[in-house]
C-alpha positions in Angstrom: -10.5 18.1 -5.9 -12.9 15.4 -6.0 -12.7 12.4 -3.4 -14.8 9.6 -3.4 -16.4 8.1 -0.7 -14.1 5.4 1.3 -13.4 2.2 -0.3 -15.5 3.2 -3.7 -12.4 3.2 -6.1 -13.8 0.3 -8.4 -17.4 2.1 -8.6 -16.2 5.4 -9.4 -13.8 4.1 -11.8 -16.4 1.6 -13.7 -19.7 3.9 -13.2 -20.2 6.2 -16.3 -22.0 8.9 -14.4 -19.7 8.7 -10.9 -18.9 11.9 -9.3 -15.2 11.2 -11.0 -16.3 10.6 -14.4 -18.8 13.2 -14.7 -16.0 16.1 -13.4 -14.0 15.8 -16.5 -10.8 15.8 -14.9 -7.4 15.6 -16.5 -6.0 13.2 -14.4 -7.2 10.6 -11.8 -4.8 9.9 -9.4 -5.2 6.4 -7.6 -4.3 7.1 -3.7 -4.5 3.4 -2.8 -3.2 2.2 0.1 -1.7 -1.5 0.0 -4.6 -2.6 2.5 -6.8 -1.9 -0.1 -5.1 -4.6 -2.3 -6.3 -8.1 -3.2 -3.2 -9.3 -1.5 -3.3 -12.8 -0.2 -0.4 -14.4 1.7 1.0 -17.5 0.4 4.1 -18.2 2.2 7.1 -19.8 0.3 4.7 -20.6 -2.4 6.3 -18.9 -5.9 3.2 -19.9 -7.9 0.6 -18.6 -5.4 2.4 -15.6 -5.1 2.7 -14.7 -8.6 -1.1 -15.2 -9.1 -1.7 -12.8 -6.3 0.6 -10.1 -8.0 -1.4 -10.8 -11.2 -4.7 -10.6 -9.6 -3.4 -7.1 -8.2 -2.1 -6.0 -11.5 -5.4 -7.1 -13.3 -7.4 -5.1 -10.7 -5.4 -1.8 -11.3 -5.4 -2.2 -15.1 -9.5 -2.7 -14.7 -9.5 0.7 -12.7 -7.5 2.2 -15.6 -10.0 0.7 -18.3 -12.7 2.4 -16.7 -11.3 5.6 -16.1 -10.4 5.7 -19.7 -13.7 4.4 -21.0 -15.8 7.2 -18.9 -13.7 10.1 -18.8 -10.4 9.6 -20.8 -8.5 11.3 -18.0 -4.5 10.1 -17.4 -4.5 7.8 -14.8 -1.8 8.4 -12.0 -0.8 4.9 -10.4 1.0 5.1 -6.9 3.3 2.6 -5.8 2.8 1.0 -2.9 4.5 1.5 0.5 5.0 -1.6 2.1 3.9 -2.1 5.8 6.5 -1.6 8.8 5.7 -4.8 10.2 7.5 -8.0 9.1 7.0 -11.6 9.6 10.6 -13.0 9.2 12.6 -9.9 9.4 15.2 -9.4 6.4 14.0 -12.6 4.8 10.5 -11.1 4.2 12.0 -9.5 0.6 13.2 -12.6 -0.2 10.6 -15.3 0.6 7.4 -15.8 -1.9 4.5 -14.8 -0.2 4.8 -12.6 2.3 3.5 -8.9 2.5 7.0 -7.3 1.6 7.6 -9.6 -1.0 4.2 -9.1 -2.7 4.4 -5.5 -2.6 7.8 -5.4 -4.4 6.5 -7.7 -7.1 3.3 -5.5 -7.5 5.8 -2.5 -7.7 7.9 -3.8 -10.2 4.8 -5.2 -12.2 3.3 -1.5 -12.1 6.2 0.0 -13.1 6.8 -2.0 -16.1 2.8 -1.7 -17.0 2.9 2.5 -16.3 5.4 2.5 -18.7 3.8 0.6 -21.7 0.6 2.3 -21.0 1.7 6.1 -21.0 0.3 6.7 -17.7 2.0 8.0 -14.6 3.8 6.5 -11.9 3.9 8.2 -8.5 6.7 6.5 -6.7 5.4 6.6 -3.1 7.2 3.4 -2.0 10.8 5.4 -2.3 9.2 8.3 -0.6 7.8 6.3 1.9 11.4 4.3 2.4 13.2 7.6 2.2 11.7 9.4 5.1 11.1 5.8 6.7 8.1 3.7 6.9 7.6 4.0 10.6 7.2 7.6 10.0 5.2 7.2 6.6 2.5 4.8 8.4 0.4 6.7 11.1 -1.3 4.1 13.0 -3.4 6.2 14.8 -4.7 8.2 11.8 -5.3 5.2 10.0 -7.1 3.6 13.0 -9.2 7.2 13.0 -9.9 7.8 9.4 -8.1 5.2 7.3 -5.8 8.1 6.0 -2.9 5.7 4.3 0.4 8.2 5.6 0.8 10.6 7.8 -0.7 14.2 7.4 2.4 15.9 8.3 4.1 14.3 4.8 1.6 15.9 2.5 3.7 18.7 1.2 6.5 16.3 0.8 4.3 14.0 -1.4 3.0 17.0 -3.4 6.3 18.4 -3.8 7.7 15.4 -5.2 4.8 14.5 -7.7 4.6 15.0 -11.2 1.8 14.3 -14.0 1.0 15.6 -17.4 -2.3 17.6 -18.2 -4.7 15.7 -20.8 -4.1 19.2 -22.7 -0.3 19.4 -22.6 2.2 17.8 -24.8 5.0 18.3 -22.6 6.5 15.2 -20.4 5.5 15.4 -16.6 7.4 18.7 -15.1 6.0 19.1 -11.8 2.8 19.2 -9.5 1.3 22.2 -10.9 -1.7 24.4 -11.8 -2.3 21.8 -14.5 -3.4 19.5 -12.2 -6.4 22.0 -11.1 -9.0 19.6 -12.7 -7.1 15.9 -11.3 -9.2 13.8 -9.2 -7.9 12.5 -6.3 -9.1 8.8 -5.8 -8.7 7.2 -2.4 
């Protein structure tokens, strides 16, 4: 497993001689937390919200382009678990420009992109909601070392993840020995 330095995702994807690209990975997991996305709150502004979502998707597509150009690895994108905190309670999901609304929109667009690109989606948002967002997000671990989710949930995440090897012609079946050469980008 190769894990680049904190907050170096773009540098690793775009630099041909980066640790990630020179490792000849079969797959690259973009283990990016919502806090690393260029999200701009725009409360009640549907046009600005759409622009933000398109900007985030463009950023993720650019990361994919860099990895494909420099290593030709399969890209595994995570959906984004929203934060526990809400500004307006139940209204957050419906009001354009709230963090919850933006993350939901990014996840929908990312899912559509992954289906059309032939890459892989790891649905972290659903996994986080199934265990509870308060359990998923561990504030002390985030403050300590920028860990995106509770370390106690790593086995759960790994057991539900599925991704193909570049050398496999099968549809994704499970996280197994085919991912021995996967690069986990955080």
